[in-house]
N, C-alpha and C positions, 0 to 999 in steps of 0.2 A: 843056540838059544832055544829054550823050550817054547812050544806052541802056546802054552799057558802055564801059569804057576798055581800053587794052592796056598791057602791062608791057614795058619795054625790056629787052633782053638785057644791057645794061651795068649793072654793079652797083658799089656804093660802100660803103666802111667809114665809118660816120658819125663815127668818132673823128677822121678827117682833117678833115672839115668843122668839127667842134668846135674842133680846134686852130687852124685858120685864123681862125675867127670870134673865138676868145678873144684872139688876138693883135690883131685889128682893134679889138675892144672896148677892150683895154688901151692901144692907141695913142691912142684917143680919150678915155679916162677914166683918170686916174691912181689912182682908187680901186680898180680891178680888180686882184685878186691871186689866185694859185692856191695851194691847200694840198693836199698829197698824202701818201700813206703808202708811200714808197719805190716809187712806181708811175710814175715819170717816163716810162719807156718804154711801159708798157702803157696809160697814160693819154694817150699821144701828146703829151707836154709838152716834148719835147726842144727844139723850135723856140721855144716860149715861154720856156724856161729860158735859151736863148742870147740871146734878144732882151731879156728882163727878168730878169736873174740875181738882182736884189734883190727881185723880186716873186713869187718861187716859194719857198714854205716847205715843205720836205720833212721831216716829223716822224719818218720811219721807220715801221716796222711797229707803229703805235700808233694805231689808228683812233679810239679814244675821245678820246685827246689831240688828234688831228687836228680833230675836230669842235669840241672845246673851244677850241682855238687859233683856229679860224675864228670862233667866237662872240666871242672877245676882239677880233679884228680888226674884226668888224662893229660892235662897241660903240665902237671907235675911229674909225668912219667909213668903213672899207673895204667893198668888195663882194667877198667871197670866193667863188670857185668851188672847191668841195671835190671832189677827183678821186680815186676809189678803186674797186676792183673791187666790183661790186654786192653780192655776198654778204657782204663784210666791212664795207662802209659801212652796209648796212641791218641786218645781224645783230649785229655786234660793237659797234656804236655806237648801238644803238636808244635807250638811255636818254639819251644826249647829244643825239640828234636831237630827242627829245621835249622835254627840259628846257632845253637850251642854245640850240636853234634855234626850235622851234615855240612853246613856252611863252614864251620870251623875245621872240618876234616879231621876229627879226632877218632882214634881207634877205640870206640865204645861199642859194647854189645848190648843192645836194648832187648831184653828178654820178656816177651809178652806171654805171661803165664795164663793158663786156662783160657785160650782163645776160642774163637767161634762161639758156639752156644753152650760151652762146657758148664757154665753156671746154671743152666737149666731153669729151675723154678724161680730163681732170683730175677729172671725176666730181662727185657730188652735193655734196661739201664746197665746190666752187668754182662750183656752179650757183646763180644768184640767181632762184629760182622763187617764193619766198615774199614777196619785197619789196613787191609791190603790195598784198598783204594787210596786211602789217605797217605800211606807210607810210600806207595809207588809214585805218587805225585811229587815227592821231595827229591830234588837233585842230589846226586852223590850219596845216596843211601841204598845199600844192598838189602834186599828183602828175602829172607829165607824161611821155608816152612818144612822142616824135617818130618818124615812120615812115621818114624819108629825110633826106638831107643838107639839103635846103631847109627842111624843118620844124625840123630841129635848130638851124640858124642863126637862123631866125625866132623860135623859142622862147627862145633865148638873148637876143635883143634884148628880147623882152617881159620876161624874167626880170630883167634889169638895170633896166629902166624901172619895174618893178612894186614893187621893194623888199620882195618877199614871201619868206617861208620856202618853199623849193621843193625837191622831190625829182624828179630827171629822169634817166630811163634814157638812156644814150648807147650805141647799138648797135655791136658789133664785127662781128657776122655781116653779110656784105655783102648789101645790098639794092638793088633798082632804085629810080629816082625814081618816086614815085607822085603827086607834086603836079602837077595839070593846069596846062598853060601859061597858061590864061586866068584863073587865080586871082590876085586882087589881092595877097594875102598867103598864104604857105604855112602859117601858123599863126595861129589866133585863139584866145586863151585861153578855155576853157570852151565851145568850140563844136566839134561834130563836122563833119568835111568829108564830104559825101555825093557819091558818084560813081554816076550812073545814077538812074532813077526806077522801076525794076521793081516791080510790085505783087504778085509771087508770094512773094518771100522777101527778108529783109534780112540781109546778111552783116556782122556787127559785129566789127571786128578792131582790133588795136592793134599798133604797133611792127612787128616783122619779119613779122607775119602779114597785114598790110594788102596787100602785093603778092600774096600767095598767095590772098587773098580776091578780088582783082581777076581773077586767073587763073581762079578758080572761077566767077566771074561770067560769063566768056567761055565756059567749058565748059558751063555751064547754059544760056546763051543759044542755043548750038548745038542744044540739045534742046528749045527752046521754053519754058524756064523763065526768067522775067525777074526779075533780082535787082538790088538796090541795095546798094552797099558803103558802110558807115559807118566812116570812119577816126577812131577815138577817140584823139586825141593828148592830150587832157586827161582823165585817169582820175578825178581829183577836183579841183574839183567836176564831176560828170558832167552832160552836156547832156541833161537829162531830156526836154526838149521834143522834141528830134529822135528820141530813143528811142521816146517815146510815139507820135509821128507815124508812125514806121515800123511800130509794132505795129498801129496802126489801119488802115494802108493796105496791109499785106501779110498773108500767111497764117501768118507766124511769123518768128522770128529765130534765126540761128545765131551764137553768140558764140565767138570764138576768141582765145586769148591764150597767150603763152609763159610760163606760170606756173601755179601751183596753182589749182584751181577754188574752193577755200574762201577767200572774202574778197577776191578780185581783181575784175577787170572784170565777169566773169559774175555775181558776187554783187551788184555795184552795179546792173547791168542788171535782175537778178531782183527786187531790192527796188523799183526804180523801176516795173517792170511790175506787181508785186503790189499796190502802193499806188494805181496810177493807171489801168492798163488791162491786166488779166491777159491773157496771150497765150501761145501755144505757143512753146517755145524749146528749142534744143539747145545744150549747152555743151561746148566743146572746150578742153582744157588739159593740163597735166602731172599725171598721176594717181598717180604713185608716184616714189620715188627712181629716177633713170635708170640704165640699164645703161651699159656702157662703149662709147663711140663718138663720132664727130664730131658737130658741131652739126646738120648736115643729116641724118645717120643718126637722131639722137634726135628731131628734128622729125617724121621719117617714122614712127618707132617709136610716137609718141603720136598719129599721125593729123593732125598739124598741117601739112598740105600742101593744095595746091589740090584734089587729089582727095579728101582727107579732108573738106574743107569742102563740096565739091560733093555728096559722098555724104550728109552730114548734112542738107543742104538738100533733097535728093530725098526722104529719109525724112520730113522735116517737112511737105512740101507734098503728100505722098501720091501 
């Protein structure tokens, strides 16, 4: 295992990988259908619609109906991928996600497009920063946040095979590949992918912030601070074993997520630590409604950058 990894300058919109994989899955399995809320363009479903015009159900701007229709399709033996902007899928259809998907135990993949603050200038009404908290609170619902295109595609493979109720973020903000070339699979459900074995600090990140944590790892290494990066692609159920191991082997953890601190990844890590191995930790996230600005500007505003993560790590290790 390398002491630290490096991040490529080439970046990708995970919705492109999502679209390509969804078509491949549908080619192989006639049960695959897509359900959306007048979001064919923003969910990158144009190619799917052209290839499978009878397997795309566009319910219009009616997110509660969208999830209910998906539940009906699942009851009839289909595997629906429900595609909608994260804030509206998680916020407007919360009851349907709870009752029609999780409680009913249907194999539905709820795909939260453009999560976090990806919609930038459209503001807090369009930012999906509470979704990890809300979805974690629902029983029998797995919560996934792939960090790059490879993880996105591998998570989709797992989702179809699992038959589980799933909520999955699909990133719009372009990110580099963070999946090491030597990994047998880019995504293993319920397992954290660890880069490096530094024993000074653990940088725990998810989604868009994984690449920034890897950059922070390199910044710290140049200063003699050895970090390991924990890429948490399964928020729920959390890989407690790897979190506890990191707490035991380092001086503390920095947890970074593009979401609110109340109830999200940081809260899950904190509960795991408090019950098993209390440790020092710092938590980085979105701490208020955002001002107006691009996704990059907002990530910098809240300190969700390589520099911000490195700064927090320095304070932690003293």
